[in-house]
Residue, then its C-alpha position, 0 to 999 in steps of 0.5 A: x531493477x537491481x542492475x541500474x542500482x549496481x551500475x550507479x554504485x559501480x561507476x561512482x568513485x568511493x568516498x574518502x569518508x567511507x573508506x576511512x570510516x571504522x567498520x560496523x560492529x557485529x552486533x549492531x543493527x542494520x535498521x535504526x530505531x527511527x527506521x523501525x518506527x517508520x516501517x511499523x507506522x506505515x504498516x499500521x496505517x496501511x492496515x487501517x486503510x485496508x480494513x476501512x476499505x474492506x468493511x466500510x467501502x460499501x458505505x463510502x461508495x454509496x452502495x445499498x446494503x443487503x441482507x447477507x443471509x437472504x442475499x436479497x438485492x445482489x442478484x437483481x440485474x439493475x443493482x449490478x448495473x448500477x454498481x458496475x456503472x458507478x465503479x467504471x465512472x469512478x475509475x475513469x474519473x481517477x485516471 
């Protein structure tokens, strides 16, 4: 993947403003405060969405809740078929 970016940079002539610009200081950060805010904001957003999907996905998909101690309802074949059918139907509608 980096090959195409390297080719693009190698084939472009250098900009005069970049050549005449002063070098960066040694203690200057590569990422500005805005970039750090965006990285942290998007990361937080992704964690929230993943947690919601993990812990509330069954509710959002309309699947039955079963007792985790006795595991009732999970080994019944019709329940498995319903879940698999719903998952495949949602997948086909998505793509």
